[in-house]
PQR file of N, CA, C, O and H, with PARSE charges and radii, in Angstrom:
ATOM      1  N   UNK A   1    -140.780 112.341-163.270 -0.4000 1.5000
ATOM      2  CA  UNK A   1    -140.929 113.430-164.213 -0.0000 2.0000
ATOM      3  C   UNK A   1    -141.747 114.541-163.587  0.5500 1.7000
ATOM      4  O   UNK A   1    -142.631 114.299-162.765 -0.5500 1.4000
ATOM      5  N   UNK A   2    -141.447 115.728-163.980 -0.4000 1.5000
ATOM      6  CA  UNK A   2    -142.263 116.858-163.558 -0.0000 2.0000
ATOM      7  C   UNK A   2    -143.260 117.161-164.673  0.5500 1.7000
ATOM      8  O   UNK A   2    -143.104 116.681-165.796 -0.5500 1.4000
ATOM      9  H   UNK A   2    -140.729 115.925-164.648  0.4000 1.0000
ATOM     10  N   UNK A   3    -144.280 117.954-164.364 -0.4000 1.5000
ATOM     11  CA  UNK A   3    -145.277 118.294-165.373 -0.0000 2.0000
ATOM     12  C   UNK A   3    -144.652 119.083-166.518  0.5500 1.7000
ATOM     13  O   UNK A   3    -145.054 118.918-167.670 -0.5500 1.4000
ATOM     14  H   UNK A   3    -144.406 118.343-163.452  0.4000 1.0000
ATOM     15  N   UNK A   4    -143.676 119.934-166.220 -0.4000 1.5000
ATOM     16  CA  UNK A   4    -142.988 120.700-167.257 -0.0000 2.0000
ATOM     17  C   UNK A   4    -142.240 119.764-168.207  0.5500 1.7000
ATOM     18  O   UNK A   4    -142.250 119.984-169.418 -0.5500 1.4000
ATOM     19  H   UNK A   4    -143.349 120.068-165.285  0.4000 1.0000
ATOM     20  N   UNK A   5    -141.598 118.734-167.681 -0.4000 1.5000
ATOM     21  CA  UNK A   5    -140.903 117.745-168.529 -0.0000 2.0000
ATOM     22  C   UNK A   5    -141.893 116.993-169.405  0.5500 1.7000
ATOM     23  O   UNK A   5    -141.604 116.720-170.570 -0.5500 1.4000
ATOM     24  H   UNK A   5    -141.590 118.555-166.697  0.4000 1.0000
ATOM     25  N   UNK A   6    -143.050 116.657-168.862 -0.4000 1.5000
ATOM     26  CA  UNK A   6    -144.083 115.976-169.644 -0.0000 2.0000
ATOM     27  C   UNK A   6    -144.545 116.872-170.790  0.5500 1.7000
ATOM     28  O   UNK A   6    -144.683 116.405-171.921 -0.5500 1.4000
ATOM     29  H   UNK A   6    -143.284 116.880-167.916  0.4000 1.0000
ATOM     30  N   UNK A   7    -144.784 118.146-170.514 -0.4000 1.5000
ATOM     31  CA  UNK A   7    -145.251 119.079-171.544 -0.0000 2.0000
ATOM     32  C   UNK A   7    -144.223 119.293-172.636  0.5500 1.7000
ATOM     33  O   UNK A   7    -144.596 119.509-173.789 -0.5500 1.4000
ATOM     34  H   UNK A   7    -144.672 118.525-169.595  0.4000 1.0000
ATOM     35  N   UNK A   8    -142.946 119.241-172.311 -0.4000 1.5000
ATOM     36  CA  UNK A   8    -141.891 119.482-173.287 -0.0000 2.0000
ATOM     37  C   UNK A   8    -141.448 118.229-174.033  0.5500 1.7000
ATOM     38  O   UNK A   8    -140.740 118.342-175.034 -0.5500 1.4000
ATOM     39  H   UNK A   8    -142.643 119.066-171.375  0.4000 1.0000
ATOM     40  N   UNK A   9    -141.835 117.057-173.590 -0.4000 1.5000
ATOM     41  CA  UNK A   9    -141.400 115.795-174.204 -0.0000 2.0000
ATOM     42  C   UNK A   9    -142.121 115.608-175.534  0.5500 1.7000
ATOM     43  O   UNK A   9    -143.351 115.602-175.580 -0.5500 1.4000
ATOM     44  H   UNK A   9    -142.411 116.966-172.777  0.4000 1.0000
ATOM     45  N   UNK A  10    -141.356 115.454-176.618 -0.4000 1.5000
ATOM     46  CA  UNK A  10    -141.943 115.376-177.974 -0.0000 2.0000
ATOM     47  C   UNK A  10    -142.921 114.213-178.144  0.5500 1.7000
ATOM     48  O   UNK A  10    -143.971 114.383-178.764 -0.5500 1.4000
ATOM     49  H   UNK A  10    -140.357 115.458-176.580  0.4000 1.0000
ATOM     50  N   UNK A  11    -142.601 113.058-177.616 -0.4000 1.5000
ATOM     51  CA  UNK A  11    -143.461 111.890-177.819 -0.0000 2.0000
ATOM     52  C   UNK A  11    -144.764 111.956-177.016  0.5500 1.7000
ATOM     53  O   UNK A  11    -145.661 111.143-177.236 -0.5500 1.4000
ATOM     54  H   UNK A  11    -141.747 112.920-177.113  0.4000 1.0000
ATOM     55  N   UNK A  12    -144.878 112.903-176.096 -0.4000 1.5000
ATOM     56  CA  UNK A  12    -146.087 113.034-175.291 -0.0000 2.0000
ATOM     57  C   UNK A  12    -146.973 114.187-175.752  0.5500 1.7000
ATOM     58  O   UNK A  12    -147.981 114.481-175.111 -0.5500 1.4000
ATOM     59  H   UNK A  12    -144.149 113.563-175.916  0.4000 1.0000
ATOM     60  N   UNK A  13    -146.617 114.839-176.841 -0.4000 1.5000
ATOM     61  CA  UNK A  13    -147.412 115.948-177.360 -0.0000 2.0000
ATOM     62  C   UNK A  13    -148.424 115.436-178.374  0.5500 1.7000
ATOM     63  O   UNK A  13    -148.165 114.456-179.073 -0.5500 1.4000
ATOM     64  H   UNK A  13    -145.797 114.600-177.362  0.4000 1.0000
ATOM     65  N   UNK A  14    -149.563 116.088-178.457 -0.4000 1.5000
ATOM     66  CA  UNK A  14    -150.625 115.788-179.425 -0.0000 2.0000
ATOM     67  C   UNK A  14    -151.151 114.366-179.313  0.5500 1.7000
ATOM     68  O   UNK A  14    -151.437 113.724-180.324 -0.5500 1.4000
ATOM     69  H   UNK A  14    -149.773 116.885-177.890  0.4000 1.0000
ATOM     70  N   UNK A  15    -151.278 113.881-178.105 -0.4000 1.5000
ATOM     71  CA  UNK A  15    -151.845 112.547-177.896 -0.0000 2.0000
ATOM     72  C   UNK A  15    -153.367 112.617-177.975  0.5500 1.7000
ATOM     73  O   UNK A  15    -153.956 113.634-177.609 -0.5500 1.4000
ATOM     74  H   UNK A  15    -151.045 114.402-177.284  0.4000 1.0000
ATOM     75  N   UNK A  16    -154.010 111.551-178.447 -0.4000 1.5000
ATOM     76  CA  UNK A  16    -155.473 111.568-178.551 -0.0000 2.0000
ATOM     77  C   UNK A  16    -156.188 111.240-177.241  0.5500 1.7000
ATOM     78  O   UNK A  16    -157.395 110.996-177.242 -0.5500 1.4000
ATOM     79  H   UNK A  16    -153.532 110.725-178.745  0.4000 1.0000
ATOM     80  N   UNK A  17    -155.470 111.233-176.145 -0.4000 1.5000
ATOM     81  CA  UNK A  17    -156.060 110.940-174.842 -0.0000 2.0000
ATOM     82  C   UNK A  17    -155.388 111.803-173.790  0.5500 1.7000
ATOM     83  O   UNK A  17    -154.360 112.428-174.047 -0.5500 1.4000
ATOM     84  H   UNK A  17    -154.490 111.431-176.145  0.4000 1.0000
ATOM     85  N   UNK A  18    -155.975 111.830-172.610 -0.4000 1.5000
ATOM     86  CA  UNK A  18    -155.440 112.644-171.519 -0.0000 2.0000
ATOM     87  C   UNK A  18    -154.340 111.892-170.783  0.5500 1.7000
ATOM     88  O   UNK A  18    -154.389 110.671-170.638 -0.5500 1.4000
ATOM     89  H   UNK A  18    -156.811 111.321-172.402  0.4000 1.0000
ATOM     90  N   UNK A  19    -153.347 112.648-170.321 -0.4000 1.5000
ATOM     91  CA  UNK A  19    -152.336 112.066-169.447 -0.0000 2.0000
ATOM     92  C   UNK A  19    -152.192 112.973-168.231  0.5500 1.7000
ATOM     93  O   UNK A  19    -152.516 114.160-168.274 -0.5500 1.4000
ATOM     94  H   UNK A  19    -153.308 113.641-170.439  0.4000 1.0000
ATOM     95  N   UNK A  20    -151.707 112.393-167.163 -0.4000 1.5000
ATOM     96  CA  UNK A  20    -151.420 113.148-165.947 -0.0000 2.0000
ATOM     97  C   UNK A  20    -150.281 112.450-165.233  0.5500 1.7000
ATOM     98  O   UNK A  20    -149.911 111.333-165.594 -0.5500 1.4000
ATOM     99  H   UNK A  20    -151.444 111.429-167.128  0.4000 1.0000
ATOM    100  N   UNK A  21    -149.729 113.090-164.238 -0.4000 1.5000
ATOM    101  CA  UNK A  21    -148.683 112.451-163.443 -0.0000 2.0000
ATOM    102  C   UNK A  21    -149.172 112.326-162.010  0.5500 1.7000
ATOM    103  O   UNK A  21    -149.941 113.153-161.519 -0.5500 1.4000
ATOM    104  H   UNK A  21    -150.029 113.998-163.945  0.4000 1.0000
ATOM    105  N   UNK A  22    -148.701 111.261-161.347 -0.4000 1.5000
ATOM    106  CA  UNK A  22    -149.085 111.073-159.953 -0.0000 2.0000
ATOM    107  C   UNK A  22    -148.063 111.746-159.044  0.5500 1.7000
ATOM    108  O   UNK A  22    -147.143 112.407-159.524 -0.5500 1.4000
ATOM    109  H   UNK A  22    -148.077 110.589-161.746  0.4000 1.0000
ATOM    110  N   UNK A  23    -148.220 111.581-157.755 -0.4000 1.5000
ATOM    111  CA  UNK A  23    -147.349 112.261-156.794 -0.0000 2.0000
ATOM    112  C   UNK A  23    -145.900 111.782-156.851  0.5500 1.7000
ATOM    113  O   UNK A  23    -145.008 112.457-156.338 -0.5500 1.4000
ATOM    114  H   UNK A  23    -148.968 111.044-157.365  0.4000 1.0000
ATOM    115  N   UNK A  24    -145.657 110.632-157.465 -0.4000 1.5000
ATOM    116  CA  UNK A  24    -144.293 110.110-157.603 -0.0000 2.0000
ATOM    117  C   UNK A  24    -143.683 110.437-158.963  0.5500 1.7000
ATOM    118  O   UNK A  24    -142.562 110.019-159.250 -0.5500 1.4000
ATOM    119  H   UNK A  24    -146.381 110.083-157.882  0.4000 1.0000
ATOM    120  N   UNK A  25    -144.412 111.187-159.814 -0.4000 1.5000
ATOM    121  CA  UNK A  25    -143.899 111.571-161.120 -0.0000 2.0000
ATOM    122  C   UNK A  25    -144.122 110.543-162.207  0.5500 1.7000
ATOM    123  O   UNK A  25    -143.554 110.654-163.293 -0.5500 1.4000
ATOM    124  H   UNK A  25    -145.323 111.527-159.581  0.4000 1.0000
ATOM    125  N   UNK A  26    -144.947 109.535-161.929 -0.4000 1.5000
ATOM    126  CA  UNK A  26    -145.257 108.522-162.935 -0.0000 2.0000
ATOM    127  C   UNK A  26    -146.373 109.024-163.840  0.5500 1.7000
ATOM    128  O   UNK A  26    -147.305 109.685-163.382 -0.5500 1.4000
ATOM    129  H   UNK A  26    -145.409 109.445-161.046  0.4000 1.0000
ATOM    130  N   UNK A  27    -146.273 108.709-165.124 -0.4000 1.5000
ATOM    131  CA  UNK A  27    -147.289 109.136-166.088 -0.0000 2.0000
ATOM    132  C   UNK A  27    -148.467 108.180-166.031  0.5500 1.7000
ATOM    133  O   UNK A  27    -148.286 106.963-166.064 -0.5500 1.4000
ATOM    134  H   UNK A  27    -145.516 108.172-165.497  0.4000 1.0000
ATOM    135  N   UNK A  28    -149.671 108.727-165.944 -0.4000 1.5000
ATOM    136  CA  UNK A  28    -150.906 107.943-165.962 -0.0000 2.0000
ATOM    137  C   UNK A  28    -151.683 108.328-167.213  0.5500 1.7000
ATOM    138  O   UNK A  28    -151.881 109.512-167.486 -0.5500 1.4000
ATOM    139  H   UNK A  28    -149.818 109.715-165.917  0.4000 1.0000
ATOM    140  N   UNK A  29    -152.119 107.340-167.964 -0.4000 1.5000
ATOM    141  CA  UNK A  29    -152.910 107.594-169.158 -0.0000 2.0000
ATOM    142  C   UNK A  29    -154.339 107.157-168.911  0.5500 1.7000
ATOM    143  O   UNK A  29    -154.595 106.017-168.523 -0.5500 1.4000
ATOM    144  H   UNK A  29    -151.959 106.378-167.743  0.4000 1.0000
ATOM    145  N   UNK A  30    -155.260 108.067-169.139 -0.4000 1.5000
ATOM    146  CA  UNK A  30    -156.674 107.762-168.941 -0.0000 2.0000
ATOM    147  C   UNK A  30    -157.194 106.983-170.138  0.5500 1.7000
ATOM    148  O   UNK A  30    -156.993 107.408-171.276 -0.5500 1.4000
ATOM    149  H   UNK A  30    -155.052 108.993-169.454  0.4000 1.0000
ATOM    150  N   UNK A  31    -157.861 105.847-169.914 -0.4000 1.5000
ATOM    151  CA  UNK A  31    -158.410 105.095-171.044 -0.0000 2.0000
ATOM    152  C   UNK A  31    -159.575 105.835-171.691  0.5500 1.7000
ATOM    153  O   UNK A  31    -160.278 106.610-171.041 -0.5500 1.4000
ATOM    154  H   UNK A  31    -158.025 105.501-168.990  0.4000 1.0000
ATOM    155  N   UNK A  32    -159.763 105.583-172.967 -0.4000 1.5000
ATOM    156  CA  UNK A  32    -160.857 106.181-173.711 -0.0000 2.0000
ATOM    157  C   UNK A  32    -162.141 105.458-173.326  0.5500 1.7000
ATOM    158  O   UNK A  32    -162.163 104.233-173.209 -0.5500 1.4000
ATOM    159  H   UNK A  32    -159.193 104.954-173.495  0.4000 1.0000
ATOM    160  N   UNK A  33    -163.184 106.208-173.136 -0.4000 1.5000
ATOM    161  CA  UNK A  33    -164.487 105.608-172.816 -0.0000 2.0000
ATOM    162  C   UNK A  33    -165.015 104.888-174.076  0.5500 1.7000
ATOM    163  O   UNK A  33    -164.711 105.299-175.195 -0.5500 1.4000
ATOM    164  H   UNK A  33    -163.166 107.203-173.231  0.4000 1.0000
ATOM    165  N   UNK A  34    -165.784 103.842-173.894 -0.4000 1.5000
ATOM    166  CA  UNK A  34    -166.285 103.030-174.990 -0.0000 2.0000
ATOM    167  C   UNK A  34    -167.083 103.882-175.987  0.5500 1.7000
ATOM    168  O   UNK A  34    -166.921 103.722-177.197 -0.5500 1.4000
ATOM    169  H   UNK A  34    -166.030 103.508-172.985  0.4000 1.0000
ATOM    170  N   UNK A  35    -167.928 104.769-175.502 -0.4000 1.5000
ATOM    171  CA  UNK A  35    -168.748 105.546-176.417 -0.0000 2.0000
ATOM    172  C   UNK A  35    -167.924 106.551-177.229  0.5500 1.7000
ATOM    173  O   UNK A  35    -168.371 106.975-178.295 -0.5500 1.4000
ATOM    174  H   UNK A  35    -168.060 104.899-174.519  0.4000 1.0000
ATOM    175  N   UNK A  36    -166.733 106.944-176.757 -0.4000 1.5000
ATOM    176  CA  UNK A  36    -165.861 107.817-177.536 -0.0000 2.0000
ATOM    177  C   UNK A  36    -165.198 107.071-178.671  0.5500 1.7000
ATOM    178  O   UNK A  36    -164.938 107.656-179.723 -0.5500 1.4000
ATOM    179  H   UNK A  36    -166.370 106.600-175.892  0.4000 1.0000
ATOM    180  N   UNK A  37    -164.918 105.786-178.482 -0.4000 1.5000
ATOM    181  CA  UNK A  37    -164.239 105.008-179.526 -0.0000 2.0000
ATOM    182  C   UNK A  37    -165.129 104.829-180.746  0.5500 1.7000
ATOM    183  O   UNK A  37    -164.624 104.537-181.830 -0.5500 1.4000
ATOM    184  H   UNK A  37    -165.129 105.311-177.628  0.4000 1.0000
ATOM    185  N   UNK A  38    -166.421 104.993-180.603 -0.4000 1.5000
ATOM    186  CA  UNK A  38    -167.322 104.852-181.740 -0.0000 2.0000
ATOM    187  C   UNK A  38    -167.231 106.034-182.695  0.5500 1.7000
ATOM    188  O   UNK A  38    -167.713 105.941-183.824 -0.5500 1.4000
ATOM    189  H   UNK A  38    -166.831 105.230-179.722  0.4000 1.0000
ATOM    190  N   UNK A  39    -166.629 107.143-182.277 -0.4000 1.5000
ATOM    191  CA  UNK A  39    -166.553 108.344-183.107 -0.0000 2.0000
ATOM    192  C   UNK A  39    -165.317 108.378-184.009  0.5500 1.7000
ATOM    193  O   UNK A  39    -165.088 109.382-184.684 -0.5500 1.4000
ATOM    194  H   UNK A  39    -166.237 107.219-181.360  0.4000 1.0000
ATOM    195  N   UNK A  40    -164.527 107.323-184.040 -0.4000 1.5000
ATOM    196  CA  UNK A  40    -163.342 107.307-184.896 -0.0000 2.0000
ATOM    197  C   UNK A  40    -163.789 107.236-186.291  0.5500 1.7000
ATOM    198  O   UNK A  40    -162.964 107.210-187.204 -0.5500 1.4000
ATOM    199  H   UNK A  40    -164.714 106.507-183.492  0.4000 1.0000
TER
END
């Protein structure tokens, strides 16, 4: 996937966490830090 495809994909919009793609186009999701989960 390209970054433009990720930005336009409906299921990847408005996520409560950060995502990025690696050099092979794979989506990587950053885990939420423990202290952030306490703010739910």
